[in-house]
C-alpha positions in Angstrom: 0.0 0.0 0.0 1.3 3.5 -0.9 0.3 6.4 1.3 0.7 9.9 -0.2 -0.3 13.5 0.2 -1.1 15.8 -2.7 -0.9 19.6 -2.0 -3.3 21.6 -4.3 -3.3 25.3 -5.2 -6.7 26.5 -6.5 -8.0 29.5 -8.3 -9.6 32.2 -6.1 -12.9 31.0 -4.7 -12.6 27.5 -6.0 -11.4 25.6 -2.9 -14.9 24.5 -1.5 -16.1 23.3 -4.9 -12.9 21.4 -5.6 -12.5 19.8 -2.2 -15.9 18.1 -2.8 -14.9 16.9 -6.2 -11.6 15.6 -5.0 -13.3 13.7 -2.2 -15.2 11.7 -4.9 -12.0 10.2 -6.3 -11.7 6.5 -5.5 -8.2 6.4 -3.9 -8.7 9.6 -1.9 -8.9 8.9 1.8 -9.4 12.5 3.0 -9.2 16.0 1.6 -9.2 19.2 3.6 -9.1 23.0 2.9 -6.1 24.4 4.8 -4.5 27.8 5.5 -1.0 28.4 4.2 0.9 28.1 1.0 -1.5 25.4 -0.4 -5.3 25.5 -0.4 -6.2 21.8 -0.2 -4.3 18.8 1.2 -5.4 15.4 -0.2 -4.5 12.1 1.5 -4.3 9.2 -0.9 -4.1 5.4 -0.2 -3.3 3.4 -3.3 -2.1 0.0 -4.3 0.9 1.2 -6.3 2.8 4.5 -6.9 1.4 4.5 -10.4 -2.1 4.9 -8.9 -0.9 7.9 -6.9 0.4 9.4 -10.1 -2.9 8.8 -11.9 -4.8 10.5 -9.0 -2.5 13.5 -9.0 -2.0 14.0 -12.8 -5.3 12.9 -14.2 -7.9 13.2 -11.5 -6.8 16.2 -9.5 -4.9 18.2 -12.0 -7.6 17.6 -14.6 -10.2 19.5 -12.5 -10.9 23.0 -13.7 -9.7 25.5 -11.1 -6.6 23.6 -10.0 -3.6 25.7 -10.6 -0.8 23.6 -9.2 -0.1 20.4 -7.3 2.8 18.8 -5.4 2.8 15.2 -4.4 4.6 13.7 -1.4 5.0 9.9 -0.9 5.1 8.8 2.7 8.2 6.8 3.5 6.9 5.0 6.7 
């Protein structure tokens, strides 16, 4: 099992709509709007690293209003 975090920057006023859409993605365990450099933190549990890549690049980055993402793979 691969555990990862995807940090998401959104366009102004899009965080609430996007967090709901992101929560619908199959491998997403949790998604939260946060204060700081990023707007949303997404927690992903997937079978393989490839699945994390698919969630980040296709599912999350493919949503209109997502400006940037950064993915961190948990090492423990």
